C-alpha positions as CSV (number, residue, x, y, z in Angstrom):
1,M,7.0,43.2,16.0
2,A,8.0,39.5,15.4
3,E,7.0,37.0,18.1
4,I,8.8,33.7,18.3
5,K,8.2,30.7,20.5
6,P,10.2,27.5,21.3
7,F,8.3,24.4,20.4
8,R,8.5,20.6,20.8
9,G,10.1,19.5,17.6
10,L,9.1,16.3,15.8
11,R,12.2,14.6,14.4
12,Y,13.7,11.3,13.4
13,N,14.6,8.9,16.3
14,P,18.5,8.5,16.1
15,R,18.0,5.0,17.6
16,K,16.0,4.0,14.5
17,I,17.6,6.1,11.8
18,A,21.4,5.8,12.1
19,D,22.3,8.0,9.1
20,L,20.1,11.1,8.7
21,S,21.6,11.8,5.3
22,Q,19.6,8.8,4.0
23,V,16.2,10.3,4.9
24,I,16.5,14.1,4.4
25,T,15.3,15.7,1.1
26,Q,15.5,19.0,-0.7
27,P,12.3,21.2,-0.3
28,Y,9.2,19.9,-2.0
29,D,9.3,22.5,-4.8
30,K,12.9,21.5,-5.8
31,I,12.1,17.8,-6.1
32,T,12.1,16.6,-9.7
33,P,10.4,13.3,-10.6
34,E,13.9,11.7,-10.9
35,M,14.8,13.0,-7.4
36,Q,11.5,11.7,-6.0
37,A,12.2,8.3,-7.4
38,E,15.7,8.3,-5.9
39,Y,14.4,9.4,-2.5
40,Y,11.9,6.6,-2.4
41,K,14.6,4.0,-3.3
42,R,17.2,5.4,-0.9
43,H,15.4,4.6,2.3
44,A,12.0,3.1,3.3
45,D,11.5,6.0,5.8
46,N,12.7,8.8,3.6
47,Y,10.9,12.1,4.3
48,V,9.7,12.5,0.7
49,R,6.8,10.3,1.7
50,L,5.5,13.1,3.9
51,I,6.1,16.1,1.7
52,F,5.9,15.0,-1.9
53,G,4.4,11.5,-2.2
54,R,3.8,9.6,-5.4
55,E,0.5,7.9,-4.6
56,A,-2.7,9.1,-6.3
57,D,-3.8,10.7,-3.0
58,R,-0.4,12.1,-1.7
59,Y,-2.1,13.9,1.2
60,Q,-3.5,10.6,2.6
61,E,-0.2,8.9,2.0
62,S,1.5,11.6,4.0
63,Y,-1.0,11.3,6.8
64,D,-0.7,7.5,6.9
65,F,3.1,7.4,6.9
66,F,3.4,10.0,9.6
67,N,1.1,8.1,12.0
68,K,2.9,4.8,11.1
69,W,6.3,6.3,11.9
70,I,5.0,7.8,15.2
71,A,3.6,4.4,16.2
72,E,6.8,2.6,15.3
73,G,9.0,5.2,17.0
74,I,10.7,6.3,13.8
75,L,9.6,9.8,14.6
76,I,9.7,11.2,18.1
77,K,8.6,14.4,19.8
78,D,10.9,16.4,22.1
79,D,9.8,16.6,25.7
80,E,10.6,20.3,26.2
81,P,10.0,23.3,24.0
82,A,13.2,24.4,22.3
83,L,14.8,26.7,19.8
84,Y,17.0,24.8,17.3
85,P,20.2,26.5,16.1
86,Y,20.9,25.3,12.6
87,T,24.1,25.7,10.6
88,Q,24.8,24.8,6.9
89,T,28.4,24.5,5.7
90,Y,28.7,24.5,2.0
91,K,31.0,25.2,-1.0
92,T,30.2,26.6,-4.4
93,E,31.8,26.4,-7.9
94,A,32.9,30.1,-7.4
95,N,34.3,29.4,-3.9
96,P,35.8,26.0,-3.1
97,N,36.4,27.1,0.6
98,P,33.8,26.0,3.1
99,V,31.3,28.7,4.2
100,T,28.9,28.4,7.1
101,R,25.5,30.0,7.3
102,T,24.0,30.2,10.8
103,G,20.3,30.5,11.8
104,F,17.8,28.9,14.1
105,I,14.5,27.2,13.9
106,A,11.5,28.6,15.9
107,A,7.8,29.0,15.8
108,L,6.8,32.4,14.5
109,R,3.4,34.0,15.2
110,L,1.6,34.5,11.9
111,H,0.7,37.9,10.7
112,P,-1.0,39.0,7.5
113,Y,1.4,41.1,5.3
114,E,-0.6,44.3,5.9
115,D,0.6,44.2,9.6
116,K,4.2,44.8,8.2
117,V,5.6,42.3,10.7
118,V,6.3,39.7,8.1
119,L,7.5,41.2,4.8
120,P,7.2,39.3,1.5
121,H,9.2,40.1,-1.6
122,E,7.9,37.7,-4.3
123,R,4.5,37.0,-6.0
124,T,3.1,33.6,-5.5
125,L,1.2,31.0,-7.7
126,K,-2.3,29.9,-6.8
127,S,-1.7,26.2,-7.8
128,A,1.3,25.8,-5.4
129,K,-0.7,27.2,-2.5
130,E,-3.7,24.9,-3.2
131,D,-1.3,21.9,-3.1
132,R,0.2,22.8,0.2
133,F,-3.1,23.8,1.7
134,S,-4.5,20.3,0.9
135,L,-1.4,18.7,2.6
136,F,-1.6,21.0,5.7
137,T,-5.3,20.5,6.3
138,K,-4.9,16.7,6.0
139,T,-1.9,16.4,8.2
140,L,-2.0,19.5,10.5
141,K,1.8,19.5,10.5
142,N,4.6,21.9,9.3
143,Y,6.9,19.4,7.7
144,E,9.1,22.1,6.1
145,Q,10.4,25.5,7.2
146,V,9.9,28.9,5.8
147,F,13.3,30.7,5.4
148,M,13.2,34.1,7.1
149,L,15.6,37.0,7.4
150,Y,16.0,39.6,10.2
151,G,18.5,42.5,10.5
152,D,20.7,42.7,13.6
153,P,24.1,44.2,12.9
154,G,25.1,43.4,16.5
155,C,24.6,39.6,15.8
156,T,23.2,39.2,19.3
157,I,21.5,35.9,18.7
158,E,24.5,34.4,17.1
159,K,26.5,35.3,20.3
160,L,23.7,33.7,22.4
161,F,24.0,30.4,20.5
162,A,27.9,30.4,20.3
163,E,28.3,28.2,23.4
164,P,25.5,25.6,22.5
165,I,26.9,25.4,18.9
166,S,30.3,24.6,20.3
167,Q,28.9,21.3,21.6
168,K,28.1,18.1,19.7
169,P,25.0,18.7,17.5
170,L,21.7,17.0,18.1
171,M,21.7,15.9,14.5
172,E,24.0,16.1,11.4
173,A,23.4,15.2,7.8
174,T,25.0,15.8,4.4
175,D,22.7,16.5,1.4
176,D,23.3,15.5,-2.2
177,Y,25.1,18.8,-3.0
178,G,27.7,18.2,-0.2
179,C,26.2,20.8,2.2
180,I,26.5,19.7,5.9
181,H,23.5,20.4,8.0
182,R,23.8,20.5,11.8
183,V,21.1,21.2,14.4
184,W,21.3,21.7,18.1
185,R,18.5,22.1,20.7
186,V,18.4,25.0,23.2
187,T,16.0,24.8,26.1
188,D,17.7,27.4,28.4
189,K,14.9,29.9,29.2
190,A,17.3,32.8,29.6
191,I,18.8,32.3,26.1
192,I,15.3,31.8,24.6
193,K,14.0,35.0,26.3
194,K,16.9,37.1,25.0
195,A,16.4,35.8,21.5
196,Q,12.7,36.6,21.8
197,D,13.6,40.1,22.9
198,V,15.8,40.7,19.9
199,L,13.1,39.7,17.4
200,S,10.4,41.5,19.2
201,A,11.9,44.8,18.0
202,L,12.2,43.8,14.4
203,P,10.2,42.8,11.4
204,V,11.2,39.7,9.5
205,M,11.4,39.1,5.8
206,I,10.5,36.0,3.8
207,A,13.6,34.8,1.9
208,D,12.2,31.5,0.6
209,G,8.8,29.9,1.2
210,H,6.2,32.5,0.3
211,H,3.7,29.7,-0.7
212,R,4.2,27.9,2.6
213,Y,3.8,31.0,4.6
214,E,0.6,32.1,2.8
215,T,-0.7,28.6,3.1
216,A,-0.1,28.7,6.9
217,L,-2.2,31.9,7.0
218,A,-5.0,30.2,5.1
219,L,-4.8,27.2,7.5
220,R,-4.9,29.4,10.5
221,D,-8.0,31.2,9.2
222,Y,-9.6,27.9,8.2
223,L,-9.1,26.5,11.8
224,K,-10.2,29.7,13.5
225,E,-13.5,29.6,11.6
226,R,-14.1,26.1,12.8
227,I,-12.8,26.6,16.4
228,P,-13.6,30.3,17.2
229,D,-12.8,29.9,20.9
230,A,-9.3,28.5,20.3
231,P,-6.8,30.2,22.6
232,A,-4.2,32.6,21.2
233,D,-1.3,30.2,22.1
234,S,-2.8,27.5,19.8
235,A,0.1,26.2,17.6
236,F,-1.8,26.8,14.4
237,N,-1.4,30.6,15.0
238,Y,2.4,30.0,14.4
239,R,4.6,28.8,11.6
240,M,7.9,26.9,11.8
241,V,10.6,29.0,10.3
242,T,14.4,29.2,10.1
243,L,15.6,32.8,10.9
244,V,18.9,34.0,9.6
245,N,20.5,37.4,10.2
246,L,20.9,39.6,7.1
247,F,24.5,40.3,8.4
248,D,25.4,36.6,8.4
249,P,28.5,36.1,6.2
250,G,27.2,32.8,4.9
251,L,24.1,34.4,3.2
252,L,24.3,33.8,-0.5
253,V,21.8,34.5,-3.4
254,L,22.2,32.7,-6.7
255,P,20.7,33.8,-10.0
256,T,17.6,32.1,-11.5
257,H,17.8,31.9,-15.3
258,R,14.7,32.1,-17.5
259,F,13.9,29.7,-20.3
260,V,11.4,30.8,-23.0
261,I,9.5,27.7,-24.0
262,K,8.1,29.2,-27.2
263,L,8.0,32.5,-29.1
264,K,4.9,34.4,-30.2
265,T,6.9,36.3,-32.8
266,P,9.9,35.3,-35.0
267,F,13.3,35.5,-33.2
268,G,14.7,38.0,-35.8
269,E,11.8,40.4,-35.2
270,F,12.4,40.2,-31.4
271,E,16.1,40.7,-31.8
272,R,15.6,43.9,-33.9
273,A,13.2,45.2,-31.2
274,L,15.9,44.7,-28.5
275,H,18.2,47.2,-30.2
276,E,15.8,50.1,-29.4
277,Y,16.4,49.6,-25.6
278,F,19.6,47.7,-25.2
279,D,23.2,47.8,-26.4
280,V,23.4,44.4,-28.0
281,K,26.8,42.6,-28.3
282,E,27.4,39.2,-29.9
283,V,29.7,37.1,-27.7
284,Q,31.2,33.6,-27.5
285,K,29.2,31.1,-25.5
286,S,32.2,30.3,-23.3
287,E,32.5,34.0,-22.4
288,L,28.9,34.9,-21.8
289,M,28.8,34.5,-18.0
290,N,32.1,36.3,-17.6
291,E,30.8,39.2,-19.7
292,L,27.6,39.2,-17.7
293,K,29.4,39.5,-14.4
294,R,31.6,42.3,-15.7
295,E,28.4,44.3,-16.5
296,A,26.7,43.5,-13.1
297,S,26.6,47.1,-12.1
298,K,24.3,47.8,-15.0
299,H,21.0,46.2,-16.1
300,S,22.4,43.4,-18.1
301,F,21.4,39.9,-19.4
302,G,22.7,37.1,-21.4
303,L,20.5,35.9,-24.3
304,Y,21.3,32.4,-25.5
305,S,19.6,30.5,-28.4
306,K,20.8,27.9,-30.8
307,N,21.9,30.5,-33.3
308,K,22.8,33.6,-31.2
309,T,24.7,34.4,-28.0
310,L,24.1,38.0,-27.0
311,L,24.9,40.3,-24.2
312,L,22.2,42.9,-23.5
313,V,22.9,46.1,-21.5
314,L,20.0,48.5,-20.9
315,K,20.7,51.9,-22.6
316,N,18.7,54.1,-20.4
317,Q,17.0,53.5,-17.0
318,K,14.3,56.1,-17.8
319,I,12.5,53.6,-19.9
320,M,11.6,51.8,-16.7
321,D,10.1,55.0,-15.2
322,E,7.7,55.0,-18.2
323,I,6.9,51.2,-18.2
324,M,6.7,51.0,-14.3
325,A,5.3,54.4,-13.5
326,D,3.4,53.1,-10.5
327,S,6.2,51.1,-9.0
328,S,8.7,52.1,-6.4
329,P,12.3,53.0,-7.2
330,E,13.4,49.9,-5.3
331,V,11.5,47.6,-7.8
332,K,12.5,49.6,-10.9
333,A,16.2,49.1,-9.9
334,L,16.0,45.3,-10.2
335,D,17.4,43.4,-13.2
336,V,14.5,41.0,-12.9
337,S,12.0,43.9,-13.2
338,V,13.7,45.1,-16.4
339,L,13.6,41.5,-17.8
340,H,10.0,40.8,-16.9
341,M,8.4,44.2,-17.6
342,L,10.4,45.4,-20.6
343,V,11.6,42.2,-22.3
344,I,9.1,39.4,-21.4
345,E,5.9,41.5,-21.2
346,K,6.5,44.3,-23.7
347,L,8.8,42.9,-26.3
348,L,7.8,39.2,-26.1
349,A,4.1,40.0,-25.4
350,I,3.9,37.4,-22.6
351,S,1.5,38.6,-20.0
352,K,1.7,37.9,-16.2
353,D,-1.2,35.4,-16.6
354,E,0.8,33.5,-19.3
355,I,4.1,33.3,-17.4
356,E,3.6,29.7,-16.3
357,S,2.9,28.6,-19.9
358,F,5.9,30.4,-21.5
359,I,8.6,30.7,-18.9
360,K,10.6,28.0,-16.9
361,Y,13.5,28.4,-14.5
362,E,17.0,26.9,-14.0
363,R,19.7,27.7,-11.4
364,Y,22.7,26.5,-13.3
365,A,23.8,28.3,-16.5
366,D,25.6,25.4,-18.1
367,K,22.6,23.1,-17.6
368,A,20.3,25.7,-19.0
369,M,22.4,26.3,-22.1
370,A,22.6,22.5,-22.7
371,A,18.8,22.3,-22.6
372,V,18.6,25.0,-25.3
373,D,21.2,23.1,-27.3
374,R,19.0,20.0,-27.1
375,G,16.1,22.0,-28.5
376,E,14.0,21.8,-25.3
377,F,13.5,25.6,-25.2
378,E,13.5,28.4,-27.8
379,M,15.9,30.5,-25.8
380,L,17.3,31.5,-22.5
381,F,17.9,34.6,-20.5
382,L,20.9,34.5,-18.1
383,M,20.9,36.7,-15.0
384,N,23.1,38.1,-12.4
385,P,21.9,37.4,-8.9
386,T,19.7,39.8,-7.0
387,R,21.6,41.3,-4.1
388,V,20.4,40.7,-0.5
389,D,20.2,44.5,0.1
390,Q,17.9,44.8,-2.9
391,V,15.6,42.1,-1.5
392,E,15.5,44.0,1.9
393,A,14.8,47.3,0.2
394,V,11.9,45.9,-1.9
395,S,10.3,44.2,1.2
396,K,10.5,47.4,3.3
397,A,9.0,49.4,0.4
398,G,6.0,47.0,0.6
399,E,6.6,45.8,-2.9
400,K,6.9,42.4,-4.5
401,M,9.3,41.0,-7.1
402,P,8.3,38.6,-9.9
403,Q,8.3,35.0,-8.9
404,K,11.8,33.3,-8.8
405,S,13.6,36.6,-8.3
406,T,15.9,35.1,-5.7
407,D,17.5,31.8,-5.0
408,F,19.0,31.7,-1.5
409,Y,21.6,29.0,-1.3
410,P,21.8,26.5,0.2
411,K,18.2,25.4,0.7
412,L,16.8,24.4,4.1
413,V,16.6,20.6,3.8
414,S,13.4,18.8,4.8
415,G,13.5,16.1,7.4
416,L,15.4,17.8,10.3
417,V,12.5,19.1,12.5
418,A,8.7,19.2,12.0
419,F,6.1,21.2,13.9
420,D,2.7,20.0,15.1
421,V,-0.1,22.5,14.5
422,D,-3.0,20.3,15.6
423,P,-5.7,22.4,17.3
424,G,-5.0,20.7,20.6
425,E,-1.3,21.8,20.5
426,R,-0.3,24.8,22.7
427,L,2.9,26.9,22.7
428,S,4.5,28.3,25.8
429,D,8.0,29.4,26.7
430,S,8.5,26.5,29.1
């Protein structure tokens, strides 16, 4: 099953960068133009220059800054291969008490999905993969992690890392959302071997970073074609990942709400069509999210427009058996499947190929409703979060959810550790 290796991490030199919080960023696909500008202004060596530059040729910009920072000692490479335990301590609006999610950073051997070692759960977009492939082929670096899950109810690896994590961390930073990120370095061969043994019996599941993982597969194939005699331990056969146990109490999934940019049919006609499949109830804007949570055990959605605030509850699950006859029960059981297949594709007549042109996404309900109030979007679908056990079930069934079905929180920040996949780089356990 899954094969992990320690690696020599690339990271900021603490002698050059006193406050790591000034140089870390959110993942590239979460960086808005405003955030990008703020990161550039915040620090001359901010990591955004590597992952999401603003020059006309952002890939060359990344390459140039990396080599400049290596030459100036701003970035350093660890002397010994290591696994990197990584904790994130965060609060949410729903829970003001600190919660900690624990994982570890490692190099994971790449497998195509058909091997059923690495399990996906979401569809990906071609444009995003092309962008990351251009960056990877230019830089030959994994600047960001792929977030992976594994299932170990005995929490063996957490117990292995308990003693190292009790020590002072190698690095610590606080992101713009108040989440505290701490990383340690473990070079003890006995601990590494035990962690490898646990993962060797398990598949792993992509929680976040499908585009990055698929781009790593494409880069591996690209380099293998050009270097056919490259050894099996070449670093480009691996991908830097953060692995978190499905049984970790800090694992949290937030909902991703859907904007509809424009309608193909009048709203009134769409609303009338909803009544055939849903119990439709008009509610107060201030009560919509509470009403939605109360109906979380059913297929339910909030629909918000300038003129209407509606709670939608599916009348009969059997309609999904008709619409998704070829899909597994695990996929049919998802709210996001009902929304995309029944509402977006059937009732709104927005095909899968048109999704990027008609649908946009937002994590926060209040921000989303405010955008509709400003007239930026026609309407909004508000969601309950997908449960972790549902994500696991879909992955194990070999199925995929629509894009943006899950939003694992908090995000793995960029700028903690990077991984060199240059063809000359080799991985070993020592």
